[in-house]
C-alpha positions as CSV (number, residue, x, y, z in Angstrom):
1,X,-97.9,-22.6,-31.5
2,X,-99.0,-24.5,-28.2
3,X,-96.1,-24.8,-25.4
4,X,-96.3,-28.9,-26.2
5,X,-95.5,-28.3,-29.9
6,X,-93.0,-25.8,-29.1
7,X,-91.2,-27.8,-26.6
8,X,-91.2,-31.1,-29.1
9,X,-89.6,-28.7,-31.8
10,X,-86.7,-27.4,-29.9
11,X,-85.9,-30.7,-28.7
12,X,-85.8,-32.2,-32.1
13,X,-83.5,-29.4,-33.1
14,X,-81.3,-29.9,-30.0
15,X,-81.1,-33.4,-30.2
16,X,-79.4,-33.0,-33.9
17,X,-76.9,-31.2,-32.2
18,X,-76.0,-32.5,-28.4
19,X,-74.7,-36.2,-27.1
20,X,-76.8,-38.4,-25.0
21,X,-75.8,-36.8,-21.7
22,X,-76.2,-33.1,-23.3
23,X,-79.5,-34.5,-24.6
24,X,-81.1,-35.1,-21.1
25,X,-80.2,-31.8,-20.0
26,X,-81.5,-30.4,-23.2
27,X,-84.8,-32.0,-22.7
28,X,-84.8,-31.0,-19.0
29,X,-84.3,-27.2,-20.2
30,X,-86.9,-27.4,-23.2
31,X,-89.6,-28.5,-20.9
32,X,-88.5,-26.1,-18.4
33,X,-90.5,-23.1,-17.8
34,X,-90.3,-20.9,-15.1
35,X,-92.3,-17.6,-13.8
36,X,-90.3,-14.8,-14.4
37,X,-90.1,-11.5,-16.7
38,X,-88.4,-10.2,-19.7
39,X,-87.1,-6.7,-20.2
40,X,-86.7,-5.4,-24.0
41,X,-84.5,-2.7,-25.3
42,X,-87.2,-0.3,-25.6
43,X,-88.4,-0.8,-21.9
44,X,-91.3,-3.3,-22.3
45,X,-91.6,-5.4,-19.6
46,X,-93.3,-8.9,-20.7
47,X,-94.5,-11.1,-17.5
48,X,-95.0,-15.0,-18.1
49,X,-93.5,-18.2,-18.1
50,X,-89.6,-18.0,-19.2
51,X,-87.7,-20.7,-20.7
52,X,-83.7,-20.0,-21.1
53,X,-81.7,-23.0,-22.8
54,X,-78.0,-22.2,-22.2
55,X,-77.0,-25.3,-24.4
56,X,-77.8,-23.7,-27.7
57,X,-78.5,-20.0,-26.2
58,X,-82.1,-19.5,-26.7
59,X,-84.7,-17.4,-24.7
60,X,-88.5,-17.8,-24.8
61,X,-91.3,-16.4,-22.9
62,X,-94.9,-17.1,-23.0
63,X,-97.6,-14.6,-21.8
64,X,-101.4,-14.5,-21.7
65,X,-101.4,-13.4,-25.1
66,X,-98.3,-14.6,-27.3
67,X,-95.1,-16.9,-27.2
68,X,-92.0,-14.9,-28.2
69,X,-88.0,-15.4,-28.8
70,X,-85.5,-13.3,-28.2
71,X,-81.8,-12.9,-28.6
72,X,-79.4,-10.7,-26.5
73,X,-79.1,-8.0,-29.0
74,X,-82.8,-7.4,-28.0
75,X,-83.0,-7.9,-24.5
76,X,-80.8,-6.0,-21.7
77,X,-82.3,-8.2,-19.1
78,X,-84.3,-11.2,-17.7
79,X,-85.4,-12.9,-14.5
80,X,-87.2,-16.0,-13.2
81,X,-87.6,-18.2,-10.1
82,X,-86.3,-21.5,-10.8
83,X,-88.7,-23.9,-10.2
84,X,-86.0,-26.8,-9.4
85,X,-84.1,-24.6,-6.3
86,X,-86.8,-21.9,-5.4
87,X,-83.9,-19.2,-6.4
88,X,-84.4,-16.1,-8.1
89,X,-82.1,-16.0,-11.1
90,X,-81.0,-12.9,-13.2
91,X,-79.5,-12.6,-16.3
92,X,-78.0,-9.4,-18.0
93,X,-77.2,-8.8,-21.8
94,X,-73.3,-7.6,-22.1
95,X,-70.9,-6.7,-25.0
96,X,-68.5,-9.6,-26.1
97,X,-65.9,-11.0,-28.5
98,X,-66.7,-12.3,-31.7
99,X,-64.7,-15.2,-31.1
100,X,-64.5,-17.3,-27.9
101,X,-61.0,-18.9,-27.7
102,X,-60.0,-20.9,-24.5
103,X,-58.9,-18.2,-21.8
104,X,-56.3,-20.4,-20.2
105,X,-54.5,-20.6,-23.4
106,X,-55.2,-17.2,-25.5
107,X,-56.1,-14.8,-22.6
108,X,-54.3,-11.9,-24.6
109,X,-56.5,-12.6,-27.7
110,X,-59.4,-12.7,-25.8
111,X,-58.8,-9.4,-24.4
112,X,-57.9,-7.4,-27.5
113,X,-61.0,-8.9,-29.1
114,X,-62.9,-7.4,-26.1
115,X,-61.4,-4.1,-26.1
116,X,-61.8,-3.9,-29.9
117,X,-65.4,-4.9,-29.6
118,X,-66.1,-2.3,-26.6
119,X,-64.5,0.5,-28.7
120,X,-66.8,-0.4,-31.9
121,X,-69.6,0.1,-29.5
122,X,-70.3,-3.4,-28.3
123,X,-72.2,-4.9,-31.4
124,X,-72.0,-8.4,-30.2
125,X,-74.0,-9.3,-27.2
126,X,-74.4,-12.4,-24.9
127,X,-76.4,-13.4,-21.9
128,X,-74.6,-13.6,-18.6
129,X,-76.1,-14.7,-15.4
130,X,-75.6,-12.6,-12.1
131,X,-74.3,-15.1,-9.4
132,X,-73.7,-11.9,-6.7
133,X,-73.6,-8.4,-6.8
134,X,-72.2,-5.8,-4.4
135,X,-71.9,-1.9,-4.8
136,X,-68.4,-2.0,-6.9
137,X,-68.6,-5.4,-8.6
138,X,-71.0,-8.2,-9.8
139,X,-69.9,-11.9,-10.2
140,X,-71.1,-13.1,-13.9
141,X,-71.3,-16.2,-15.5
142,X,-71.3,-16.8,-19.1
143,X,-72.1,-20.4,-20.6
144,X,-70.9,-20.8,-24.5
145,X,-73.0,-22.9,-27.1
146,X,-72.1,-26.4,-27.1
147,X,-69.7,-27.4,-29.9
148,X,-69.5,-30.9,-31.4
149,X,-66.7,-32.2,-33.3
150,X,-65.5,-35.9,-35.0
151,X,-62.6,-37.4,-33.5
152,X,-60.7,-40.6,-34.9
153,X,-57.6,-41.5,-33.3
154,X,-55.4,-44.9,-34.2
155,X,-53.1,-46.5,-31.9
156,X,-50.5,-49.6,-32.7
157,X,-49.9,-52.5,-30.3
158,X,-47.5,-55.2,-29.8
159,X,-43.8,-55.5,-29.9
160,X,-43.6,-54.4,-33.8
161,X,-46.8,-52.2,-33.7
162,X,-48.6,-54.5,-35.8
163,X,-52.0,-54.3,-34.5
164,X,-53.6,-50.8,-35.2
165,X,-56.8,-49.9,-33.2
166,X,-59.2,-47.2,-34.1
167,X,-61.2,-45.0,-31.7
168,X,-64.0,-42.7,-33.4
169,X,-66.3,-40.8,-31.0
170,X,-68.0,-37.1,-31.2
171,X,-66.7,-34.9,-28.6
172,X,-69.0,-32.2,-27.4
173,X,-67.7,-29.2,-25.4
174,X,-69.1,-26.2,-23.4
175,X,-67.2,-23.5,-21.7
176,X,-68.6,-21.7,-18.5
177,X,-66.4,-18.2,-17.8
178,X,-66.9,-16.6,-14.2
179,X,-66.3,-12.9,-14.8
180,X,-66.0,-9.9,-12.3
181,X,-68.0,-6.8,-14.0
182,X,-66.9,-3.5,-12.0
183,X,-68.8,-0.4,-11.8
184,X,-66.7,1.3,-14.8
185,X,-67.7,-1.4,-16.9
186,X,-64.8,-3.6,-17.2
187,X,-65.5,-7.3,-17.8
188,X,-62.5,-9.3,-16.0
189,X,-62.5,-13.0,-16.5
190,X,-61.4,-15.2,-13.4
191,X,-62.3,-18.6,-14.0
192,X,-62.8,-21.0,-16.9
193,X,-64.6,-24.1,-16.6
194,X,-64.8,-26.6,-19.3
195,X,-67.0,-29.9,-19.8
196,X,-66.4,-32.2,-22.2
197,X,-68.2,-35.5,-23.5
198,X,-67.1,-38.1,-25.4
199,X,-70.1,-40.0,-27.7
200,X,-68.5,-43.3,-28.6
201,X,-71.9,-44.5,-29.5
202,X,-72.8,-47.5,-26.9
203,X,-71.2,-45.4,-24.1
204,X,-70.2,-42.2,-22.9
205,X,-67.3,-40.6,-20.8
206,X,-67.9,-37.1,-19.2
207,X,-65.3,-34.9,-17.7
208,X,-64.9,-31.5,-16.6
209,X,-62.1,-29.0,-15.4
210,X,-61.3,-25.8,-14.1
211,X,-58.5,-22.9,-14.3
212,X,-58.0,-19.6,-12.8
213,X,-57.2,-17.5,-15.8
214,X,-56.0,-14.5,-13.4
215,X,-54.6,-15.6,-10.2
216,X,-54.1,-12.2,-8.9
217,X,-57.6,-11.1,-9.8
218,X,-59.4,-12.3,-6.4
219,X,-56.9,-10.3,-4.6
220,X,-57.3,-7.2,-6.6
221,X,-61.0,-7.1,-6.5
222,X,-61.6,-7.6,-2.5
223,X,-58.5,-5.3,-1.7
224,X,-57.9,-5.1,2.1
225,X,-60.4,-7.8,2.9
226,X,-58.4,-10.3,0.9
227,X,-56.7,-12.0,3.8
228,X,-60.1,-12.3,5.7
229,X,-61.4,-14.0,2.7
230,X,-58.5,-16.6,2.6
231,X,-59.1,-17.3,6.4
232,X,-62.5,-18.1,5.7
233,X,-61.7,-20.1,2.8
234,X,-59.2,-22.2,4.9
235,X,-61.8,-22.6,7.4
236,X,-64.5,-23.6,5.4
237,X,-62.2,-25.8,2.7
238,X,-63.3,-23.4,0.0
239,X,-61.3,-23.9,-3.1
240,X,-60.7,-20.7,-5.7
241,X,-61.1,-22.7,-8.6
242,X,-64.4,-24.2,-7.8
243,X,-67.5,-22.1,-8.7
244,X,-69.6,-22.8,-5.6
245,X,-66.7,-21.9,-3.8
246,X,-66.1,-18.8,-5.5
247,X,-69.7,-17.6,-5.1
248,X,-69.4,-18.1,-1.3
249,X,-66.3,-16.1,-1.2
250,X,-67.7,-13.2,-2.8
251,X,-70.8,-13.2,-0.7
252,X,-68.8,-13.4,2.3
253,X,-66.7,-10.2,0.9
254,X,-69.9,-8.5,0.1
255,X,-70.9,-9.0,4.1
256,X,-67.7,-7.9,5.4
257,X,-67.3,-4.9,3.1
258,X,-71.0,-3.8,2.7
259,X,-70.0,-3.4,-0.6
């Protein structure tokens, strides 16, 4: 199948699942191919054009001789050079819980599910991006697939509640989790970011929010350097609940500690 027909097919499938703003992101991801490589479980390394769509969790590669798609169960690692930013991006496959609740609401349930999954040999896998990496841990980002639900809300107005208005829309939601992954294989969630879109048909509303899952984890992971990190954060006006700021803090820690 040629690249253009592959792109059209993927876009048509994605458009049925996503709202307009998510659709625009899906179009960009569907048509965005990057020079890179994919490593399969048997050690085969494929070089070519790589496309990864985190909205629906699909990975594809086009080589000179073939076009293939993969899931996290068969690919331990892939990487590519982002055409838009010029940055090298690396992804790994890791064991992950079967059900992904809101970590800020049900962290204990998530932890128990993850530990059970690990004891069973990690049969469920997911792709995560390596944001930065030192000698003792890496900072990873894992995106959930987009979920949609229909919402109808009624409200009454007027002194006697006689007027009833109904608001119906489709809500799309995607979560991003930032984890610390240490050298012993422990996956420790730190920050949860929630992206929401309400599709009212003629207009959309978008929002995002973030919350630290474990407020003590950054100090635990950086140890004696934590106070210096906080001084650096204050000087640079960095926030511990912003993804870009957390990445900057961890890179600064790696430069300080050499680890």
